[in-house]
N, C-alpha and C positions, 0 to 999 in steps of 0.2 A: 623906268620900270625896274624894279628890283628882281633879281634872279635868285631863286632859292639855290641852296647848295646842290650841285649835281643836276640842275635843271637847265636845259638849253631852250631859250625862248627864240624861236625862229620866225615869229610873226609879230606884227604890231596891230593891236586891236583897232586903233584909230584908222590905220590904212585899210584894213578889211572893211570897216564901216564906210569909208569913202568910196571904195570900189563897189560895194553893194549899192550905195546910193546912186552912183554914176550909172551902173548897169540898169538899175530900176528906172531911172529917168529915160535912158535911151530906149528901153523896152516899151514903156508906156507912150513915149513920143512916136515910136514906130507903129504901135497899135492904133493910136489916134490918127496918124497920117493915112494908114491903110483904110481905116473905117471912113474917114472923111473923103478920101479920094474915090473909094469904090461904092460906098453905100449912099451917100448924099447925091442927089441929082441937082447939080449946080445950075443946070439950064433953067430950072423952075424959078430960081431966085435971082440969077444974074444973066445978063445978056452975053453969051459966049460967042466970040468971033475969033478969027485967027490972030487979031491984034491983042485981044484981052486974055488969050489962053495962058500966056506966061504969067501975067499978073494974077490970074485966078489961082494958078498953081502956087505962086508965092504966098498968096493969101491963105491957101490951104495949109502950106508949110508953117506959117506963123500961128495960125489957129491951132494946128496940131501940136506945136511946141508948147504953147501956153496950156492947152488942155492936158497934154501928157505930163507936163511938169506938175500941174496942180493935182492930178490924179495920183502920180507917184509920191508927191509930198504927203498926201492924205494917207496912203497906205503905209508909208514909212513912219508917220506919226502914230498910226494905230499899232504898228509893230513895236515901236519904242514904248508906247504906253502899256501894251500888254507885257512886254519884257520887264518893265519896272514894276508892274503890278504883281507878276508872278515871282519876281525876285524879292519883293518886299521893300523896294526902294521907292517911296512915294515922293 
């Protein structure tokens, strides 16, 4: 990155984008985990016993990671598309 004369560039645009993406993924994964663990009644779909409780929680975790990642990627792509659209970079 080139600095103009007298300008101090204290941030890196790529690093900010990576932090934004990481935080977005974590936020949507936590939303998905919270919704899947509290809203869905897993007893209706799966046989919940003391032995299978840990496995079901692990299943909920994996489903929430995939659902949260997909949702976050969708919103990030919508954000990127709108940013390119409004900046005139097609």
